[in-house]
DRENDO-1510 file (C-alpha; in Angstrom, 1 decimal, always signed):
<recs>
REC; n; res; u; v; w
REC; 1; MET; +0.0; +0.0; +0.0 .
REC; 2; PRO; +1.6; +3.3; -1.0 .
REC; 3; ASN; +2.2; +6.1; +1.4 .
REC; 4; THR; -0.2; +8.9; +0.4 .
REC; 5; THR; +0.7; +11.5; +3.0 .
REC; 6; VAL; +2.9; +14.4; +1.9 .
REC; 7; PRO; +4.7; +16.5; +4.6 .
REC; 8; ALA; +4.1; +20.3; +4.5 .
REC; 9; ALA; +6.9; +22.4; +3.0 .
REC; 10; GLY; +7.7; +23.9; +6.4 .
REC; 11; GLU; +8.4; +20.4; +7.8 .
REC; 12; VAL; +10.6; +19.4; +5.0 .
REC; 13; MET; +12.7; +22.6; +4.7 .
REC; 14; PRO; +12.5; +24.5; +8.1 .
REC; 15; ALA; +15.6; +26.6; +7.6 .
REC; 16; VAL; +14.7; +28.1; +4.2 .
REC; 17; GLU; +13.7; +31.5; +5.6 .
REC; 18; GLY; +17.1; +32.6; +6.7 .
REC; 19; MET; +19.1; +30.7; +4.1 .
REC; 20; ASN; +21.6; +32.7; +2.0 .
REC; 21; ILE; +21.9; +31.9; -1.7 .
REC; 22; ILE; +25.2; +32.6; -3.5 .
REC; 23; GLY; +24.9; +34.8; -6.6 .
REC; 24; ARG; +25.6; +32.9; -9.8 .
REC; 25; PHE; +28.0; +35.5; -11.3 .
REC; 26; SER; +29.1; +37.6; -8.3 .
REC; 27; ARG; +29.5; +34.8; -5.8 .
REC; 28; ARG; +28.2; +37.2; -3.1 .
REC; 29; PRO; +25.5; +36.1; -0.7 .
REC; 30; ILE; +21.9; +37.1; -1.6 .
REC; 31; ILE; +19.4; +37.5; +1.3 .
REC; 32; VAL; +16.3; +35.5; +0.3 .
REC; 33; MET; +13.7; +37.0; +2.5 .
REC; 34; GLY; +15.1; +40.4; +3.5 .
REC; 35; ASP; +12.3; +43.0; +3.8 .
REC; 36; VAL; +14.5; +45.8; +2.4 .
REC; 37; ALA; +15.7; +43.7; -0.5 .
REC; 38; MET; +12.1; +42.6; -1.3 .
REC; 39; ALA; +10.8; +46.2; -1.2 .
REC; 40; ALA; +13.7; +47.4; -3.4 .
REC; 41; ALA; +13.0; +44.6; -5.9 .
REC; 42; ALA; +9.3; +45.4; -6.0 .
REC; 43; MET; +10.1; +49.1; -6.6 .
REC; 44; GLN; +12.5; +48.0; -9.4 .
REC; 45; ILE; +9.7; +46.0; -11.0 .
REC; 46; ASP; +7.4; +49.0; -10.8 .
REC; 47; ARG; +10.0; +51.3; -12.4 .
REC; 48; ASP; +10.7; +48.8; -15.2 .
REC; 49; ALA; +7.0; +48.3; -16.0 .
REC; 50; ALA; +6.6; +52.1; -16.1 .
REC; 51; SER; +9.6; +52.4; -18.4 .
REC; 52; ILE; +8.1; +49.8; -20.8 .
REC; 53; ALA; +4.8; +51.6; -20.8 .
REC; 54; ALA; +6.4; +54.9; -21.5 .
REC; 55; SER; +8.5; +53.4; -24.4 .
REC; 56; LEU; +5.4; +51.8; -25.9 .
REC; 57; ALA; +3.5; +55.1; -25.6 .
REC; 58; MET; +6.3; +56.9; -27.5 .
REC; 59; ILE; +6.4; +54.2; -30.2 .
REC; 60; HIS; +2.7; +53.5; -30.7 .
REC; 61; GLY; +1.0; +56.5; -29.0 .
REC; 62; GLY; -1.9; +56.3; -26.5 .
REC; 63; LYS; -1.9; +55.4; -22.9 .
REC; 64; TYR; -0.8; +52.1; -21.3 .
REC; 65; HIS; -2.1; +50.4; -18.2 .
REC; 66; ILE; +0.2; +48.5; -15.9 .
REC; 67; GLN; -1.0; +45.6; -13.8 .
REC; 68; ILE; +1.5; +43.8; -11.5 .
REC; 69; ASP; +0.7; +40.8; -9.3 .
REC; 70; HIS; +3.6; +39.9; -7.2 .
REC; 71; LEU; +2.0; +36.7; -5.8 .
REC; 72; LEU; +1.5; +35.2; -9.2 .
REC; 73; GLY; +4.7; +36.7; -10.7 .
REC; 74; PHE; +2.7; +38.4; -13.4 .
REC; 75; VAL; +3.3; +41.8; -15.1 .
REC; 76; LEU; +0.9; +43.2; -17.7 .
REC; 77; VAL; +1.4; +46.3; -19.8 .
REC; 78; VAL; -1.6; +46.9; -22.1 .
REC; 79; GLN; -2.9; +49.8; -24.2 .
REC; 80; SER; -5.9; +51.4; -22.5 .
</recs>
């Protein structure tokens, strides 16, 4: 009879929250769940999306709407 129970993610990897990841190219530690780093990354995404919308407006004219969903990892830039 197969084992049908699956442990929760927190039970399997309890130390993930404070774990450092080494950068692929820089070899410097990257803080995974740092509040300041997450806020800075979110602001960078907002700036990048606004830059894309402004570039599209210059090329094609019109106004563009930006929708960002950080939980789904989704960025939408569409002409309004």
